[in-house]
ZAMARGU-4260 file (C-alpha; in steps of 0.2 Angstrom, whole numbers, plus 5000, padded with zeros to 4 digits):
<rodrens>
0) 4770/5910/5241 | 4784/5926/5244 | 4787/5938/5233 | 4803/5933/5224 | 4802/5913/5229
5) 4795/5900/5216 | 4787/5885/5216 | 4793/5870/5223 | 4797/5858/5208 | 4798/5837/5210
10) 4795/5823/5201 | 4786/5805/5200 | 4798/5792/5198 | 4787/5781/5192 | 4777/5791/5180
15) 4792/5803/5177 | 4779/5818/5179 | 4787/5834/5184 | 4775/5843/5198 | 4775/5862/5204
20) 4768/5864/5220 | 4758/5881/5225 | 4755/5880/5244 | 4749/5868/5255 | 4733/5862/5244
25) 4737/5862/5226 | 4748/5853/5215 | 4750/5858/5198 | 4757/5845/5186 | 4773/5853/5175
30) 4767/5848/5159 | 4750/5860/5161 | 4739/5842/5166 | 4725/5848/5176 | 4728/5853/5194
35) 4723/5839/5210 | 4717/5844/5228 | 4724/5837/5242 | 4712/5829/5255 | 4698/5842/5262
40) 4700/5845/5282 | 4682/5842/5289 | 4684/5849/5304 | 4678/5866/5301 | 4661/5859/5293
45) 4658/5849/5308 | 4661/5863/5320 | 4652/5876/5310 | 4638/5862/5309 | 4637/5860/5330
50) 4636/5880/5330 | 4624/5882/5317 | 4612/5871/5324 | 4610/5877/5341 | 4600/5894/5335
55) 4588/5885/5326 | 4586/5874/5339 | 4582/5889/5351 | 4570/5895/5336 | 4562/5879/5335
60) 4558/5881/5355 | 4553/5896/5353 | 4540/5895/5339 | 4534/5880/5345 | 4528/5888/5361
65) 4510/5890/5364 | 4509/5910/5364 | 4500/5915/5348 | 4513/5917/5333 | 4505/5923/5317
70) 4505/5911/5305 | 4517/5923/5293 | 4532/5917/5306 | 4530/5898/5303 | 4533/5902/5286
75) 4548/5915/5288 | 4555/5900/5300 | 4552/5885/5287 | 4561/5895/5272 | 4575/5902/5282
80) 4579/5886/5290 | 4579/5877/5272 | 4590/5889/5264 | 4601/5890/5276 | 4605/5873/5277
85) 4607/5874/5257 | 4622/5882/5263 | 4630/5866/5273 | 4626/5856/5258 | 4634/5865/5247
90) 4650/5865/5259 | 4650/5847/5260 | 4650/5845/5241 | 4663/5858/5239 | 4674/5847/5251
95) 4668/5831/5246 | 4669/5837/5227 | 4656/5828/5220 | 4652/5832/5201 | 4650/5852/5198
100) 4657/5856/5213 | 4675/5850/5209 | 4677/5866/5203 | 4680/5879/5219 | 4671/5892/5209
105) 4654/5883/5207 | 4653/5882/5225 | 4657/5899/5226 | 4643/5904/5214 | 4631/5893/5223
110) 4635/5902/5239 | 4631/5919/5232 | 4615/5916/5226 | 4611/5906/5241 | 4613/5921/5251
115) 4605/5932/5239 | 4589/5921/5237 | 4589/5917/5258 | 4590/5938/5261 | 4577/5942/5247
120) 4563/5930/5252 | 4567/5935/5272 | 4566/5952/5265 | 4549/5948/5252 | 4542/5937/5268
125) 4542/5954/5282 | 4537/5966/5268 | 4522/5956/5263 | 4517/5954/5278 | 4519/5969/5289
130) 4508/5979/5275 | 4493/5966/5275 | 4481/5977/5288
</rodrens>
């Protein structure tokens, strides 16, 4: 919203409730009732899912080759696959507004925890196996 502009106020003739519109996606009732969100646009989710599957398909092809791959590489691949696809599940739950994911903050906290967990496990899996003699 531009500086100095006020939210657009409109009313619902059936309920007599007045609404303030902030931006394009959030409608707050003027009487202080909880805000309601518009339907999510899933195009970013589907585009990201298709683009995200390509590197994992290439990794799967490379790891499945008969060339000798150390055992910890399989563990890293499986753990990272599960954790990275958890990001897509979290995003889908946010878009669908299921349970605690109705609150945008919960989804963002889950994203931060997933990111930290994925990076930490990757570092520990590599660190532990590099030190093996």
